[in-house]
C-alpha positions, 0 to 999 in steps of 0.5 A, a space after each residue: 518843717 521839723 516840727 510839722 514832721 514831728 507831729 505827722 510822725 506822733 499823729 502816726 505812731 498815735 494812730 499805730 498804738 489805737 489800732 494795736 488797743 483796738 486788736 489788744 480788746 477785741 483779743 481780750 473781748 473775746 476771751 470773755 465771751 467765750 468764758 462766759 459761754 462757758 459759764 452758761 454752758 457748765 451752768 446749764 449741765 448743773 441745772 439739767 443734772 439736777 432736775 434729772 435728779 428731782 424728776 427720777 425722786 419725784 413724780 412733779 414734770 418738768 416745769 415744776 421742777 424748774 418752778 421748785 429748783 428757782 424756788 429753793 435757790 437750786 437746792 435739788 435736796 432742799 425740793 426732794 425733802 419739800 415732797 416728801 413733807 420732812 419739816 426741814 426745808 432750808 428756806 428761811 422765807 417759808 416757815 417749816 409746818 411742823 415747826 415746834 412750838 414757842 416755849 415760855 419765857 420761864 422754859 427758854 430762862 432754863 433751857 439756858 442756865 441748863 445749857 450753861 451748866 452743861 458747857 461749864 460741867 463738859 469744859 471741867 471734866 476735860 480740864 480734869 481729864 487734862 490735868 490727869 493726862 499731864 501728870 501721868 505723862 510726868 510721872 512717866 517722864 519721872 520714871 524714865 529719867 530715874 531709871 536712866 539715872 540708875 543705868 548710868 549709876 550702874 554702869 559707873 559703879 561698874 566701871 570703878 569696880 573694875 578699875 579697883 579690881 584692875 589697881 589690886 591687880 596690879 598693886 599685887 
C-alpha cells in the first residue's frame, strides 16, 4: 500500500512539474515572439528610413528603390553612387563600369618592387627619426643629471665653506 501511495504521489508531483514547465516554456515563447516582433519593427523602420533617403536623392520610384536596396544589400550609399554613375559601387558581384584596365606583368612587377622600396624607405626614415628622438632624450637626461650633480656639489661646497668659516670663528 505504501508503494502505491508513493507511486501516486510521484505521478502527481511529475504532473505538477510538467505543468510548471509548460508555463515557463509559454512565458519564454511569448518573450521570444515579442523580441522577434520588436526586431522586425526596428528593421522595417530602418528600411523605411533608407528608402526615404534614396527617394530624396534620386528620381527612383518606391518599387525601384526597394529593388535597388535588395540588390545592394540595404546599402543606401551604394544605391545613390550607382544612380550618380560613380565607379565604386561596392558590390563584388558587379564589376565597376569605369574599372582600370589590367596591368601587364612587367608593370605589376615594377609596381611591386616600387611598393617594397617605398615601404623600406619609410621604415628606415621612421627608425632614424626614433633613434634621433631617443638620443635627444638621453642627452637631455644626462644634462639634467649633470645640473643636479653640479647643484648638489655647489650646495655641498657652500655647506663645507660655512663649516670652515664657523670653525675658524670658533678657533679665533
